[in-house]
LOSE-613052 format. One line per 2 residues: number of its first residue (from 0); their letters; for each residue x, z negated, y of C-alpha. Coordinates in pm, 1 decimal. Each point is the difference from the previous one (the first is absolute). Example, Ala and Ser with C-alpha at 12.3 -4.5 7.8 and 13.67 -1.06 7.14 Angstrom:
! residues 2
0) AS) 1230.0,-780.0,-450.0  137.0,66.0,344.0
//
This chain:
! residues 770
0) MA) 5621.6,-13234.8,11268.3  -53.6,-372.9,35.6
2) IL) 106.3,-223.2,-287.8  -228.9,-286.4,-94.8
4) KL) 208.6,-312.7,-50.6  -164.3,-220.4,-261.4
6) TF) 40.6,-375.7,5.5  39.6,-168.4,-339.9
8) TP) 48.9,-351.7,-118.4  332.1,-3.3,-190.3
10) IY) -139.2,79.6,-347.2  73.4,340.2,-147.6
12) AA) -135.6,201.7,-286.3  336.2,26.7,-170.8
14) LF) -53.8,-362.9,-101.6  -375.1,9.0,-51.9
16) LG) -96.8,336.7,-151.1  -152.4,-164.2,-303.0
18) VV) -213.1,-231.0,212.9  -112.5,286.6,221.6
20) QQ) -87.4,227.0,-289.8  -214.7,-275.6,-149.7
22) AY) -164.9,-83.1,331.1  -101.6,361.4,48.8
24) AE) -60.0,107.6,-355.8  -351.8,114.5,86.5
26) QQ) 3.6,312.6,215.3  -218.9,20.4,307.2
28) PL) -321.4,188.2,-77.4  35.1,178.2,330.2
30) SL) 281.8,255.4,39.2  170.1,148.9,301.4
32) GS) -78.9,334.3,-159.8  180.1,301.5,-137.1
34) KN) 241.1,206.1,206.0  -42.2,356.5,115.4
36) PH) 301.4,169.7,-165.6  54.2,216.0,307.5
38) CV) -13.3,-298.3,239.2  -280.8,-60.9,240.3
40) AP) -5.9,115.6,359.1  119.4,-250.2,261.4
42) TA) -359.2,-41.4,122.3  -147.8,-57.1,-346.3
44) TM) -175.6,-322.6,-93.0  -49.4,-191.4,-322.5
46) IV) -362.9,-56.5,95.0  -227.1,276.4,127.2
48) PA) -101.3,-128.7,345.7  -363.9,-84.1,57.1
50) KT) -196.8,296.0,131.1  -199.4,-9.2,322.8
52) SG) -360.0,98.0,54.1  105.8,272.7,240.2
54) GE) -214.8,-145.2,277.1  92.5,-56.7,361.4
56) AL) 248.1,-267.8,94.3  -153.5,-346.1,8.4
58) LP) 4.8,-237.9,290.7  203.2,-319.7,-52.4
60) DY) -164.7,-251.4,-237.1  -271.0,247.1,-104.2
62) TR) -66.6,58.8,-370.4  -113.8,319.2,-171.8
64) LT) -131.8,1.8,-357.8  -70.6,318.4,-194.5
66) AD) -97.8,25.5,-368.0  -222.8,182.6,-247.9
68) KA) -244.8,-292.3,6.7  -27.5,-298.1,237.0
70) AG) -244.4,-289.4,50.1  -0.7,-337.6,171.0
72) QT) -138.5,-240.7,256.2  67.8,46.3,370.8
74) HN) 268.6,-236.4,130.6  16.0,-168.7,-343.0
76) RA) 122.4,202.9,-299.9  66.6,361.1,-92.8
78) RA) 75.9,158.4,-334.9  119.4,354.4,-57.0
80) EG) 71.2,188.0,-321.3  156.1,334.0,-91.4
82) DV) 293.9,144.8,196.7  -0.8,-285.4,251.2
84) IL) 201.1,34.9,321.2  22.9,-303.3,229.3
86) ER) 187.5,44.2,331.0  88.5,-263.0,259.7
88) NS) 278.2,14.9,261.6  317.1,122.2,-180.4
90) QI) -130.9,-77.9,-349.0  -172.9,227.7,-252.5
92) LN) -146.9,-125.5,-328.6  -104.1,229.9,-287.2
94) AE) -177.8,-144.6,-304.8  -256.9,63.9,-269.6
96) WV) -215.2,-271.3,155.0  21.2,-228.8,303.7
98) DV) -193.2,-318.9,80.0  30.7,-112.6,363.0
100) DL) -90.3,-352.4,113.1  -69.2,65.6,369.3
102) VN) -43.5,-371.0,78.4  340.0,-108.7,-130.3
104) NV) 160.6,344.0,50.9  116.8,12.2,-363.9
106) TR) 17.7,323.3,-195.9  1.5,21.1,-378.8
108) AG) 96.3,327.6,-169.8  43.2,133.3,-354.6
110) DQ) 30.9,113.7,-270.4  286.2,203.9,143.5
112) FT) 96.4,-6.4,367.6  257.1,137.3,244.4
114) LS) 75.4,-171.5,329.5  215.6,177.1,261.8
116) DS) 111.3,-147.5,331.2  172.0,228.2,248.9
118) AN) 100.1,-299.0,216.0  262.3,-109.7,-253.6
120) NS) 24.5,328.5,-192.4  -114.4,-155.4,-326.3
122) NI) -210.9,104.0,-300.0  -151.6,-232.8,-262.2
124) NG) -213.7,80.1,-301.0  -129.4,-204.4,-291.2
126) ER) -300.3,-113.5,-201.9  -163.0,-268.6,218.0
128) LV) 23.0,-82.4,369.8  -127.8,-285.9,215.2
130) YN) 103.1,67.2,359.2  -65.3,-79.3,366.7
132) MD) 70.9,312.0,204.1  31.5,-199.5,324.3
134) TR) 244.8,-267.9,-112.7  162.8,225.0,-264.7
136) QG) -29.2,-282.0,-251.0  -113.0,31.4,-357.8
138) EA) 90.0,46.8,-365.2  47.1,299.5,-226.8
140) ER) 20.4,2.7,-380.3  230.6,217.7,-210.0
142) SR) 120.6,181.6,307.4  261.7,248.6,107.0
144) FE) 141.7,1.8,351.0  245.7,185.9,218.6
146) TA) 105.1,-36.3,360.0  252.3,176.9,221.5
148) QE) 107.2,-186.1,310.5  305.2,60.8,220.7
150) DR) 110.3,294.5,-220.0  0.4,-224.7,-304.3
152) RI) -228.6,46.9,-297.5  -105.3,-268.6,-251.1
154) QG) -234.3,52.6,-293.1  -124.8,-221.4,-278.8
156) VS) -267.0,-118.6,-240.4  -153.0,-344.4,-56.1
158) EK) -263.9,-173.5,-206.6  -131.4,-165.5,313.6
160) MT) 71.5,76.0,363.4  -97.9,-240.4,276.1
162) ML) -10.2,141.8,351.9  69.5,-284.2,240.6
164) GD) -69.2,197.9,316.1  222.6,133.1,276.2
166) NR) 248.5,181.7,-226.9  42.8,-279.1,-256.1
168) YQ) -48.6,37.9,-376.6  37.4,-201.2,-317.6
170) LQ) 31.6,163.6,-343.5  -42.3,-158.5,-342.2
172) DA) 176.6,141.5,-310.2  148.1,282.6,204.7
174) KI) 250.6,282.9,-13.2  145.8,144.1,319.7
176) NT) 270.8,250.8,94.5  105.2,235.6,277.4
178) CD) 11.2,324.0,-198.1  -204.2,316.1,39.3
180) PG) -368.5,-9.2,-100.7  -42.6,-88.2,-364.0
182) DD) 370.4,-51.8,-72.7  61.0,-324.6,-190.8
184) SW) 354.6,66.6,-122.6  76.7,-341.5,150.3
186) HI) -219.7,-268.3,149.4  -21.1,-367.1,86.2
188) RA) -239.9,-175.1,-235.8  -129.3,-341.4,107.3
190) SQ) -273.2,-247.8,-72.8  -69.5,-15.6,373.2
192) VT) 108.9,201.7,303.1  -84.5,-92.7,359.3
194) AD) 59.4,257.3,274.3  -23.9,-86.7,369.7
196) YN) 68.7,304.0,215.8  -37.8,-201.9,319.0
198) EN) 294.6,-218.9,-98.2  169.5,283.9,-194.0
200) VG) 37.1,-222.1,-306.9  -85.9,60.0,-362.3
202) VA) 15.9,-280.2,-257.0  -9.7,44.8,-378.6
204) RH) -30.9,-278.6,-257.1  111.7,18.8,-361.8
206) AA) 137.6,343.5,73.5  209.7,244.7,-197.8
208) LV) 171.0,319.2,108.0  -95.9,243.5,-275.9
210) FK) 196.5,319.9,-50.7  -122.1,256.8,-252.4
212) GV) -216.6,-269.9,-159.5  289.0,-248.2,-35.3
214) PI) 17.6,-312.3,221.4  349.9,-14.8,146.0
216) LY) -43.1,-280.5,253.6  -230.2,-301.4,-9.1
218) TP) -72.7,-275.1,249.0  -278.9,-256.7,33.1
220) WM) -13.6,78.9,372.6  126.7,266.4,236.0
222) DF) -82.0,129.2,345.1  76.7,326.7,175.6
224) PL) -59.5,175.3,333.4  -282.6,252.8,-18.2
226) NG) 144.4,250.9,246.8  359.1,-1.4,-128.2
228) NR) 138.6,-212.8,282.8  252.7,-271.9,-61.6
230) KS) -106.6,-335.4,-140.6  183.7,-310.0,-116.4
232) GL) 32.4,-46.6,-371.9  196.0,65.8,-316.0
234) LL) 80.2,370.0,-37.2  26.4,197.8,-319.3
236) PT) 330.0,-73.9,-179.3  304.7,223.0,-20.0
238) IK) 118.6,54.7,-357.0  323.5,176.6,-95.9
240) AG) 281.2,-2.3,-252.5  368.9,83.1,8.9
242) SN) 346.3,-156.0,3.5  -145.4,-330.5,120.3
244) GF) -245.1,-15.1,-288.7  -375.5,-9.6,38.1
246) EL) -101.8,-70.8,359.1  -327.7,-135.2,135.7
248) ET) -52.7,-49.1,372.0  -323.9,-157.2,128.6
250) PY) -22.5,29.6,379.5  -234.0,-213.6,209.1
252) YF) -101.4,158.3,329.2  -77.8,-194.4,320.4
254) NL) -201.7,189.2,261.0  98.8,-233.3,281.5
256) AP) -135.0,214.1,285.3  -67.5,367.4,78.4
258) NY) 362.4,33.8,106.1  169.2,-252.1,-230.9
260) DA) 19.5,-24.8,-375.8  217.6,-150.5,-268.6
262) TI) 57.4,33.2,-372.7  146.8,-245.2,-249.8
264) AP) 85.1,132.1,-346.7  122.5,-198.4,-301.7
266) HL) 208.9,237.6,-213.7  69.2,-60.4,-368.0
268) MT) 297.6,182.4,-159.2  30.7,-88.5,-367.5
270) DR) 377.7,66.0,-8.9  84.4,-175.8,325.1
272) GL) -258.2,-262.8,90.6  -261.3,-68.6,263.6
274) AI) 39.3,120.7,357.8  -223.4,-17.4,302.8
276) SG) -19.1,236.7,296.0  -176.8,-12.1,334.3
278) EF) -74.4,247.7,274.5  -138.8,-52.4,350.2
280) RY) -108.6,292.7,218.9  -100.5,-10.6,364.1
282) LQ) -123.8,257.0,246.9  -53.3,-37.8,374.5
284) PD) -37.3,259.5,277.3  358.9,-62.9,110.2
286) YQ) 173.2,-91.9,-324.5  -24.2,23.6,-376.0
288) GR) 204.4,-103.8,-297.7  38.8,-117.9,-356.9
290) VY) 171.5,-298.5,-161.9  68.6,7.3,-374.4
292) GK) 174.3,-234.2,-238.1  43.9,-50.6,-374.2
294) WL) 150.7,-291.6,-190.9  108.3,-36.3,-362.9
296) PD) 114.3,-360.7,-51.4  141.8,42.5,-352.2
298) DR) 114.3,338.3,-136.1  49.9,-5.5,-374.9
300) KN) 199.8,327.3,2.3  243.8,-93.5,275.4
302) DE) 225.8,-292.7,78.3  -133.2,-2.3,354.3
304) NN) -289.3,-235.2,79.0  -225.0,-5.2,303.4
306) RY) 7.5,378.8,27.6  -193.0,134.0,297.0
308) EL) -54.8,276.7,249.3  -114.3,-17.3,362.1
310) SW) -95.3,271.6,244.8  -149.1,10.4,347.7
312) QH) -93.0,315.0,188.9  -134.8,-33.5,353.1
314) QQ) -73.5,247.9,280.4  -112.9,-91.1,349.5
316) QF) -92.3,183.4,319.3  79.4,-229.6,290.2
318) SN) -101.7,252.0,267.5  -31.2,374.5,51.8
320) TL) 378.4,27.2,17.7  123.6,-294.9,-207.8
322) SG) -30.9,-36.3,-377.8  187.7,-173.0,-277.4
324) GV) 9.2,-97.1,-362.7  156.1,-191.8,-286.2
326) DF) 103.7,118.8,-347.1  130.7,-287.0,-212.7
328) NQ) 72.6,19.8,-373.9  171.1,-247.8,-232.1
330) VS) 29.6,-64.6,-372.8  145.8,-294.0,-186.5
332) DD) 282.1,176.7,-185.8  182.9,328.1,-54.5
334) DY) -195.2,95.6,-313.6  -348.7,-63.7,134.1
336) VR) -83.5,359.6,95.5  145.7,137.5,-323.4
338) DF) -205.1,-249.5,-203.3  -333.7,24.1,180.6
340) GS) 7.0,314.4,212.3  -122.3,346.4,-88.9
342) RA) 233.8,293.9,-53.2  -51.2,97.6,363.8
344) DV) 95.7,-352.9,110.6  316.2,10.8,-210.6
346) QR) 100.3,337.9,146.0  -27.5,-124.4,357.3
348) SN) 291.4,-149.2,189.2  182.4,-306.8,-126.6
350) HL) -38.9,-144.7,347.5  -328.2,-172.8,87.7
352) NR) -79.6,40.9,367.0  -48.7,-289.3,240.8
354) QA) -69.2,128.6,345.3  -182.1,-87.7,322.0
356) WV) -33.5,231.5,297.0  -161.0,59.4,337.6
358) DY) -58.5,355.1,131.1  -56.2,110.2,357.7
360) ND) -133.2,352.0,73.5  -85.4,121.4,348.4
362) EL) 48.8,278.4,250.5  298.5,-25.8,233.2
364) WD) 95.8,247.4,273.4  -228.7,265.2,-151.5
366) GD) 163.3,-48.3,-337.0  -52.3,-203.3,-317.0
368) FL) 177.0,-332.4,-38.8  16.1,-166.7,-343.3
370) AR) 173.5,-329.7,-74.1  26.4,-232.6,-297.4
372) LQ) 133.9,-353.1,-37.2  51.4,-99.5,-362.1
374) VQ) 167.6,-244.0,-234.2  65.0,99.2,-360.7
376) KY) 162.8,-130.2,-312.3  -33.6,71.1,-370.6
378) QT) -17.6,-182.8,-328.3  241.1,187.9,-222.9
380) LQ) -90.8,7.3,-369.4  326.3,14.1,-191.3
382) NK) 54.4,183.4,-326.7  165.5,-162.3,-300.4
384) QR) 346.5,98.5,126.0  -79.7,-135.6,349.9
386) TI) 145.8,309.0,166.2  -278.1,77.2,248.2
388) DE) 121.3,-23.7,357.6  -204.0,-224.5,227.4
390) PY) -95.5,163.9,332.6  73.6,-152.3,338.5
392) RI) -263.6,-214.5,168.5  -134.2,137.8,328.6
394) MP) -39.5,-300.2,228.5  -132.1,161.3,222.7
396) RL) -13.5,370.6,92.2  -136.9,154.2,318.8
398) SA) -57.3,378.4,-5.6  -142.4,222.9,269.8
400) TY) -66.5,373.0,36.4  -100.1,192.1,311.0
402) LK) -136.1,354.6,-29.9  -82.0,229.4,288.3
404) DF) -85.1,369.5,-0.5  99.7,231.9,283.7
406) DP) -248.7,277.7,-70.9  118.3,265.8,247.5
408) YH) 349.1,-22.5,-146.0  -101.2,-29.1,-368.7
410) AT) 206.2,-319.1,-7.5  -42.8,-343.6,-157.4
412) LN) 194.8,-309.5,99.9  48.8,-254.1,-280.0
414) VF) 169.7,-330.2,74.2  53.7,-235.5,-292.6
416) GQ) 140.0,-350.1,38.0  46.2,-283.1,-247.1
418) FT) 152.7,-345.4,-16.2  39.0,-178.4,-336.1
420) NF) 144.7,-332.2,-106.6  118.9,23.2,-362.4
422) EH) 49.8,-308.7,-217.2  144.5,-33.4,-350.4
424) DT) 129.1,-287.1,-213.3  304.3,179.6,-145.8
426) KQ) 66.1,296.3,231.5  112.4,37.1,358.1
428) AG) -291.7,-49.6,240.6  -43.0,106.5,357.6
430) QR) -207.3,183.6,256.1  -41.5,372.2,51.5
432) AV) -135.0,182.2,304.1  -88.7,369.4,-11.7
434) LY) -95.3,238.8,279.7  -75.9,361.1,-87.5
436) PS) -148.0,218.4,276.8  -59.7,365.4,-82.8
438) LG) -153.6,303.6,167.1  -152.7,274.1,-211.2
440) FD) -147.8,341.1,85.7  -249.4,206.6,-195.9
442) FT) -16.8,373.9,66.8  -250.6,128.3,-255.6
444) RP) -133.2,353.9,-18.2  -206.2,181.4,-265.6
446) WG) 319.1,162.2,-130.5  210.0,-316.6,-16.9
448) YV) 133.1,-305.4,176.7  310.3,-159.8,154.6
450) RP) 15.2,-380.2,30.1  319.6,-139.5,154.6
452) KI) 55.1,-373.6,26.5  273.8,-212.4,154.6
454) GV) 44.7,-375.8,-8.1  247.5,-285.2,14.8
456) HA) 4.9,-271.0,-266.3  157.5,-321.5,132.8
458) TH) 48.7,-303.2,-226.0  145.6,-339.3,83.6
460) YN) 78.5,-282.6,-245.9  63.0,-365.3,66.2
462) LE) 133.2,-128.4,-333.3  44.6,-352.6,-122.0
464) ED) 335.2,-113.3,-136.6  59.3,97.9,-361.2
466) AT) 304.0,-32.0,-226.0  -3.9,362.7,-110.1
468) QH) -138.0,177.5,306.6  90.5,38.1,363.7
470) DG) -189.9,-224.8,234.0  -90.5,40.6,361.9
472) SI) -154.1,295.7,180.3  35.6,362.1,-104.3
474) SR) -183.4,308.2,119.7  -62.1,361.6,-94.2
476) TL) -130.6,283.8,215.4  -62.5,343.6,-145.5
478) PI) -169.0,306.8,147.3  -240.2,183.6,-231.6
480) FS) -94.9,361.0,56.2  -220.6,219.5,-218.7
482) VD) -186.4,329.4,14.5  -276.2,87.1,-243.5
484) SG) -100.8,365.4,2.7  -198.9,235.5,-216.4
486) LT) -163.2,341.3,-17.3  -320.4,107.9,-172.8
488) FD) -51.1,347.6,-142.3  -318.3,89.4,-184.8
490) RP) -151.6,290.9,-182.7  -323.8,65.1,-191.5
492) YS) 24.2,-36.4,-373.6  -250.4,57.3,-280.3
494) FD) 9.2,-150.4,-344.9  -258.7,-17.0,-275.3
496) GR) -264.9,145.6,229.2  56.6,-253.1,279.4
498) DY) 141.4,44.5,347.2  282.0,-222.2,118.9
500) IQ) 241.9,-31.5,286.0  358.6,-44.6,-111.4
502) TL) 234.6,-165.6,245.2  377.7,4.9,14.8
504) EP) 133.7,-295.9,199.3  375.1,-26.0,60.1
506) RL) 103.5,-332.3,154.6  318.6,-133.1,160.3
508) FY) 55.8,-367.0,77.6  318.8,-84.3,186.7
510) TY) 130.4,-354.4,52.6  304.6,-129.2,185.9
512) IP) 115.5,-365.4,-17.0  367.1,-86.3,57.9
514) SK) 173.8,-191.4,-279.0  76.9,-367.0,55.3
516) DQ) 147.2,-257.6,-233.0  -263.9,-269.1,-60.9
518) SR) 174.9,-208.3,-264.5  24.0,-296.5,240.1
520) FP) -374.0,2.6,46.8  -216.3,-208.2,-234.1
522) NF) -273.9,153.0,-210.4  -309.0,-207.8,67.2
524) DT) -281.5,233.6,-109.3  131.1,351.3,-63.9
526) TE) -29.8,205.4,-317.3  86.7,359.1,-79.0
528) DS) -304.4,222.5,-41.5  -51.7,201.5,-313.6
530) LT) 103.7,363.2,27.1  -304.9,224.7,4.1
532) YE) -104.4,328.9,154.9  -168.0,-191.4,284.4
534) SL) 316.2,-204.2,67.3  182.0,319.3,102.5
536) FR) -197.5,-11.9,326.1  89.8,-353.6,104.1
538) EN) 265.3,-84.3,255.1  118.5,-313.0,-179.5
540) RF) 2.2,-36.5,-378.0  3.4,-380.9,33.3
542) SG) -308.9,-211.6,53.6  47.7,-299.6,226.7
544) QD) 221.2,-33.0,305.5  337.9,-110.1,-135.8
546) RI) 135.2,337.7,-112.7  -12.7,339.0,167.4
548) NA) 150.0,294.5,-183.9  237.2,247.2,160.7
550) AN) -145.1,348.0,39.1  96.7,343.6,117.3
552) QV) -220.7,191.7,-235.5  -286.1,238.9,-35.3
554) TT) -268.5,3.8,-266.4  -103.1,345.9,-108.4
556) AL) -330.5,32.3,-177.9  -246.9,264.7,-97.6
558) MT) -364.3,-65.0,-83.6  -275.9,233.9,-110.5
560) RF) -370.5,-81.5,-21.2  -309.1,175.7,-129.1
562) LE) -310.3,-73.2,205.2  -355.4,112.7,-75.7
564) TQ) -105.0,250.9,264.1  -356.0,-129.8,30.4
566) TG) 59.6,-375.0,-2.8  366.7,-41.3,95.1
568) KE) 44.4,-230.2,-302.1  354.1,-16.5,-132.4
570) RF) 10.7,115.1,-361.6  373.4,3.8,-67.4
572) KA) 329.7,-72.0,170.7  365.6,21.7,-94.4
574) GV) 311.5,-93.6,187.7  375.1,-23.5,-20.8
576) GQ) 235.9,-193.5,224.5  361.9,-96.8,44.7
578) RI) 207.1,-161.9,269.9  319.2,160.7,132.1
580) YF) 264.5,-234.4,146.4  217.5,112.5,290.9
582) KD) 230.8,-302.0,-36.8  109.8,-211.0,-292.9
584) DD) -42.9,-347.0,152.0  -281.0,-226.7,-113.8
586) VD) -83.3,-370.0,-30.2  -86.4,-180.7,-322.8
588) LR) -226.2,-302.4,-45.7  294.4,-237.1,50.4
590) GN) 65.6,155.9,338.4  325.7,173.9,-94.4
592) VY) 74.0,351.4,124.4  92.9,233.7,-284.4
594) KR) 64.8,371.5,-55.1  -244.2,218.0,-189.4
596) EQ) 127.6,218.0,-277.8  -258.9,270.9,53.5
598) GK) -113.7,184.6,309.1  -355.4,16.8,-127.0
600) SD) -250.3,-259.3,-107.7  -188.0,-20.8,-323.6
602) FF) -242.5,281.3,-70.1  -376.8,-63.1,-2.9
604) VL) -276.5,221.2,-135.7  -371.0,-79.2,-11.2
606) GG) -319.4,180.5,-79.3  -357.4,-66.7,-95.1
608) GQ) -362.7,64.0,59.1  -322.4,116.5,-153.3
610) LH) 98.1,265.1,-249.6  -357.5,49.7,-114.5
612) EK) -337.8,-145.6,88.2  58.4,-284.0,-245.6
614) LY) 378.4,-5.6,-40.5  249.9,-169.4,231.6
616) AE) 375.9,-11.9,-38.4  301.7,-121.0,194.3
618) GQ) 370.3,-41.9,-47.9  315.1,-118.5,176.6
620) WH) 369.2,52.3,-68.3  288.6,-190.1,158.5
622) YN) 341.9,148.0,-79.9  317.7,-196.0,78.0
624) QN) 268.9,249.5,104.8  282.1,-254.8,-2.0
626) LA) -54.5,-79.4,-368.0  -139.4,340.9,-90.6
628) ET) -285.7,-183.4,-169.9  -371.2,-36.8,37.0
630) ES) -67.2,-325.2,183.9  -372.2,-0.3,-68.3
632) FS) -261.2,239.3,-127.7  -374.0,-31.9,-46.1
634) IG) -279.7,231.3,-96.7  -364.9,-78.4,-50.9
636) AK) -335.3,163.7,-54.9  -359.1,-115.3,17.9
638) YE) -308.2,165.4,-140.7  -331.9,-104.9,157.0
640) HA) -286.8,152.6,-192.1  -253.2,-206.6,198.0
642) PG) -20.7,-345.0,159.3  66.4,-246.5,-278.9
644) RN) 169.9,264.7,-215.6  370.7,41.3,67.5
646) IS) 331.3,11.4,-182.2  338.8,-45.1,167.0
648) AR) 357.8,16.3,-122.7  327.5,-65.5,180.5
650) YR) 366.3,11.2,-96.0  265.5,-169.0,212.5
652) YD) 377.8,-23.5,-27.0  226.1,-221.4,214.0
654) RD) 373.4,-3.2,-45.1  37.4,-359.2,123.4
656) TE) -294.8,-214.8,106.0  -129.2,-356.6,-17.7
658) IY) -206.0,-14.1,-319.9  -59.1,-375.5,-6.2
660) SD) 80.3,-277.7,241.2  366.0,55.8,99.0
662) HF) 57.5,218.8,-307.4  121.1,352.3,77.5
664) DR) 44.2,281.8,-249.2  -91.1,357.8,-83.5
666) SE) -373.6,39.2,-27.6  -200.2,269.0,-175.1
668) QI) -373.7,-59.5,-22.1  -320.5,178.7,-85.3
670) DI) -339.3,-118.0,120.1  -325.2,134.8,-145.1
672) GA) -337.8,-126.5,116.2  -354.7,111.7,-66.1
674) QW) -358.4,-82.2,74.5  -261.0,206.6,-177.7
676) AV) -374.5,-47.8,30.9  -119.4,111.7,-343.2
678) NQ) -356.9,9.8,128.4  -203.4,-179.0,264.5
680) NY) 28.6,-321.1,-203.1  354.2,-17.7,-141.2
682) SL) 341.0,33.9,161.2  343.4,-42.0,-158.7
684) VA) 307.2,-116.2,193.3  359.7,2.4,-120.0
686) RQ) 356.6,-16.5,125.6  338.9,35.2,-166.6
688) YY) 291.8,-76.6,230.3  312.3,44.2,-212.5
690) SL) 370.8,-39.4,68.4  191.1,275.2,-178.4
692) SE) 332.2,-150.6,105.7  -85.3,-338.8,-154.8
694) NR) -214.4,140.4,-279.3  -285.7,-242.9,59.3
696) PL) -340.1,-5.4,173.5  -18.8,-159.0,344.7
698) DQ) -377.9,-4.0,33.1  -263.6,80.8,-260.2
700) LF) -370.2,-7.5,74.9  -316.5,105.3,-177.7
702) GV) -361.7,-72.1,74.2  -362.3,102.6,-27.6
704) EY) -261.3,-11.3,275.1  -372.5,21.2,-59.2
706) KS) -289.8,41.6,242.6  -361.3,-25.5,-110.1
708) DC) -224.0,303.1,44.0  -139.4,-107.0,334.5
710) GC) 278.3,-228.4,114.2  -169.7,-334.3,-61.7
712) WN) 318.5,-127.5,-164.1  348.6,115.3,-82.1
714) AS) 287.7,-139.0,-202.3  372.5,61.9,-32.5
716) VV) 271.3,-109.2,-243.2  364.2,69.4,90.1
718) AQ) 313.2,-113.6,-183.4  342.2,10.1,169.0
720) HY) 359.1,-71.3,-105.9  272.0,23.6,265.5
722) VS) 360.2,-97.2,67.7  31.8,-263.9,271.3
724) DL) 380.2,-40.2,4.1  313.7,102.6,-187.2
726) NQ) -83.0,-188.1,-319.9  -357.2,-107.6,70.9
728) SK) -336.5,161.6,-64.7  -362.5,-104.2,34.6
730) NA) -334.7,79.8,-156.1  -339.0,6.6,167.3
732) VF) -352.3,73.4,-118.7  -265.2,68.6,261.1
734) FQ) -369.3,-19.1,-84.7  -284.7,21.0,246.6
736) LQ) -376.9,16.6,-31.3  -161.0,92.1,331.6
738) LR) -374.2,-50.4,38.5  -148.9,185.8,293.8
740) NL) -100.6,-227.2,286.4  81.5,-305.2,-211.0
742) SN) 369.5,-71.2,-48.8  314.6,86.0,-196.3
744) LG) 104.1,-172.6,-318.7  364.9,32.9,-97.4
746) NN) 312.5,126.7,177.4  -20.2,312.5,214.5
748) PV) 258.5,266.9,-102.9  -70.5,241.3,288.3
750) EV) 309.6,-83.5,206.4  226.1,26.0,-305.9
752) LR) -146.8,341.6,-82.6  38.3,124.2,357.1
754) DS) 366.2,-102.3,-1.4  59.7,164.9,-338.0
756) IP) -199.0,324.4,3.0  10.3,248.1,291.0
758) SY) -346.4,91.7,134.8  -165.8,-266.9,-213.5
760) QP) -368.5,-33.7,85.1  -226.2,-271.9,-145.1
762) LT) -277.1,139.0,-215.8  -252.7,-172.1,224.6
764) DE) 101.7,213.1,300.6  -254.5,260.9,97.2
766) KA) 250.7,285.6,-29.9  95.9,-100.4,-353.2
768) KK) -347.9,25.4,-146.7  34.4,348.7,-139.1
//
C-alpha cells in the first residue's frame, strides 16, 4: 500500500489548536456520509455512477440525449427534463433537467446531477452544473466527488468545484480523504484544494488535518502527491516520550530524482537539547547505498558535547563476477548507543563495524571459485570499567575458496586459503596465512548415510617483535579427519486419530586431530564456541583460525521425529547427544595442551514441536558432567489461537553467563509475552522479562493497538521500561496514528514488538483481522 507523503509548512496543530478550532467552528453543510457498519465492498462507490441509456455505443464526439421530455432549436439549443441522460465519449450525465447550448457547447444541469467519466474513473454529483463536455471545464455547486486512479482512491465534498479540464480540479471549502466510500473518520479540510493529476500534485490552502472531528495539524499551505509517489516537502512529525523527555522530530524530505532522495530532520529532546539528522539514499543499476548522520551539539544530560553518529552502507556490482561494498559506523562516545539507541541496539555488539570489501565469484576448472579482499576495523564502545577488549584491525585480508564436485565418486574438493595482516596498538601484530584443502565424500541411501572427510590445516605466522611474545616465523600443520554417519528407521504411528511416521535416527560423528601445543601462537580472532547440541557435530570447537582443538572422539546421538504421513510435516522431534573421548589431550583457548578429567563430554538433551494444533513447546538441557551440575536449561511454550492471538512463556537458567557488558554471573530468567486481538478492532500486547536471580525486571512492555472497522486508520500506544546496562535503565513510550494512504504520525513500535513478542503480527495484517 502506497503512503501519501504530505508536505507542510512548519506550523503544527499542537501550537495552534485554538486558532484552528475557531477558523473551522462552522461545520461544512456537506458531509462525506455515514459508514456502512459492515464495511463496503472494494468496488463500492460513495456516489452511484450515472446510468446509461442502454443504447448502442456512440461514435467518437457524438452526443446522445434521452429524457422524459425534450425540446429545442436545431444546431442552437436543447432542453430536456425528467430522467435526463446525456452521453458523449467517456462521459455520462444524469440530471433532473439539462439545458444544452449547442453553439458554445456548454451544458447546464440541475437541480441534482451526477457526472461520471470512465476515462479518469471519476464520479461527481451536486446541485448545479455548468460544464463543457469537450474541454471538461466547468463548475459544480455543493458537490461530492470521488476518483480512483493508479489504485488510489480519493473522495471529498466542496461548496464549489471548478473543473479546469484535462484532469485538473479546484475545490472551495472542501473536505477530502482516502478512506472507503462515506468514511470521514479523518479528512483534510481546506478553504481551497487544487488537484492536478497530470503533474501529480495536490495543493491545499488554509488546511487542517481533522481526526474524529478534532483538528490535529494546521498549515496555511501544503502540497502532496496525488498517486502516493514521493515528493519534496515537510513530512508529518515524529512524536515520542521516554528517558530523553518529550521528543519532536520534524523531517523535511527532498525528492532529488527518481533514484536519489534525502531527508533532514531537526529533533527536539526536552531533556537533552536540539539535534539534527540527515539521510541520503541513492540507487543505480550497478550500485546503491545510504548515508546517515545525526548531531547533538550540546547535551544537557551528559558532559560530552558535539555528540554524533555516522553510518554509510554501500553495495556495488562492478561486473557479473566482481562486487563490493562498504559498511562504516561511528559514534562520538562510548555512551551514545546506550543513551539514544533502542533496546535492540544496546543488545548488539559493543564493536561498531567499519569494513570495505570486494568479492569475486566465477567458475574455474568446472568448479566454483569465490574470493574476497577486505579491510576491517571496529570502534569499541567501552563500559564504565573499560574492560572490553578491542579486536585486531584487519589491514587487509584476502580469502579464497574453491569448490568442485566429482559426481561419479560422490566427492567434493574444498580448498580454502586466507592471508591476513593483523594490526593492534597494544598487542602483538603480524601476518597469518592459512591453507586448508579437504576432500569429502557423501554416500547417502534411503536408510542412512556415511560422509567421510579428510583435510590438512596449515597455518603460518610472521610476527612482529613484541616484549611479551615470540617474534619471527612460526607454523602449524595439522591433519583433520572426520566421518559423519547415521541410520534412519521408521514405523507408522497413530495418535489422536492422525497418522504419523515415527523415525529413529542414531548418529555417530567421529573426529581425529592430533594434539599440538599452540601457546606460542597469537590469538588474533579466535573465540571458543558455546556448547550446544549442534556443536557436538563440529570438528573444531573454536571459531577463527588460531586454535584447533585436539580430537580423537566420537559423538553419539539419537534423534526421533514424528512426521505427518500425508504432508511430511515435522510435528515433533527429540534428541540426546554426548561425546566420548578416546584420549585425554585437548587444547584450551590460550593454546595450552591439558588433560581432561572425564572421558565423556557434557550431556545434551533437546525436544520440541507442535504438541497440538495451537500449542508449541521446546526445551533444552545442558548437563556438565565434570561439575555434576546443570550448565544451562531452558523450556518454553507458545499458544497460537489465531494470527494476532498468541501467548508465549520461557524459562532459562545459565550457571555462568554474560548478563551485562563484561559482567558474568548465574542467570535465571523468565520471559512472558502476549499479543491478543480482543476483536477486529482492538489488540493488547504485553511482555514481562524478569530476572529471578537478580529479583528485578529486565524488560517490561504493555500496549494497545486499534484498527478502525474498515482499516482507514489505526493507532497504537506502547510503553516500555528496560535495563540497558548493569545499573542503567531506560523508558520509552511509542505512539503512532496511521492514516491509510496518507502518512504516519508518531513513532512506530512495530520493530520493538517484533523483537519482544514471538509471532507478533500487526493488527493491520490481513491474517490478523479475525
